[in-house]
Steps between C-alpha positions, in 0.01 A plus 500: 500500500168364623428367152830308499418348839152398385639342183762316705237355734278398209787328319609320817146381560465375144833318527393327821169396345685369197743296711225357721303411192797314351569309821138412546468380143812284524397363838155392386647340188748292700270433793382169357839392365731290713865505397704203615871451437629148445768299329365325192516150654312394700343819639429675171359186337280431799364854522423501127275197540331649806395820321140381448458444875631850569258642244211323675590710805466819295868568436734487203836336560814648344809282528837676497772248415847531652816315400682539831437483874588860586266724301169341613551625856630838387198549276263393777656730757488788250129449437538394137320171566247390764661169596759250388530123488848353467670463840498316831498667841874468581578678172241770572628546855854548371382752239304698758795499739756609242287743299254631759196408289156563648362172369374187673427132448149384419362153439743214442402338171733236362839340540749448220724235659867585466658261251870440450562431132804340343608402151802309634396285796189305597499523879642690797727204574694566179643837605880490492762709674495859373179476297318826435138574595321809369270680743321834496682820585196610701566457873166338591499262204865405551432429865213272408715302254784463748263376770369233262854378433566500874192283555652246260832496688709664229594802712448641850404859580488736795164579656301799376198600297704598195829326433750530218803327356720659767289326767600150386679325788547157342548418132645146472500499118629855469202593288533837330192724492452729201251777574316632195192695407225237489438561129862403428494165677329292226759587231780449756411133554751408230777660705412377850419159642152600614284804570183597680258638239172669588185377328466845343815434298505120487181465293597752226850347490350160421641332810330176595484435875448126448800462269746766616393561859728331752334646810157643578447685827223400740182706463511773764252787497766726656618537141155527344452765234265762632303807405675818616354850518554837666425513871260790445292280266448204731125574523462608137222321312738428211721297731200320645385403151847376404539287810150357467563389141856379560391280792191363328427135416521596132854632546610189688363272229672708233840477670470125553398428141741741331829437681493131597674538835764755398277767656305392809209696656521554877166671567 
């Protein structure tokens, strides 16, 4: 009986040592790797070109590319990545409120001005009664688009931080709003009169803001894309390195030369 107890203790001890050894090995391997989630454009492209600056700080940068706006925050909250770069603060605030994420906003980096694209009309004045406008099905993004149209006198809305189609109080041209996943708006432009398309999807879709854009929103850093990370990591050196590089003069020059005003630095 004593022998069985001794063997049990020895085996338990060996198992603990083995597990600690595995964790320690994995931790040291990943300690100098920063994982950042981003959509391919512009965040992923930008991070790819900033890798050398991250390496100068003693870290390797691993970019995890996402094709939607939901998984980057889920992956961050779950600890699968260290930070993400794809969203503005109103979107993050809505995600935190609805999902209970323990993540926070970091440095504001750049603005992708909201652009209303159309293949059928050339200006806002050409909207006719009953025309359709495609907007995002995300509450924060939809609210932003509706507020822009309100500022141009096309509709009127109730007061509030986040408004939706049901909050329209005046709609003289009886415009119809079609809410879609943002990735579906570019191909839907053949079926609607106009649609708000994010830069992330406009560039790959070959949309030209100068030729097909009928409205460009004023630059407002409230909607600046920002670095987001877990609250518990706010003092983590990895986050400090990321923010230092992403707000550097080199990063600003890169954005200005690469995107010609479609992406505008705000730092």
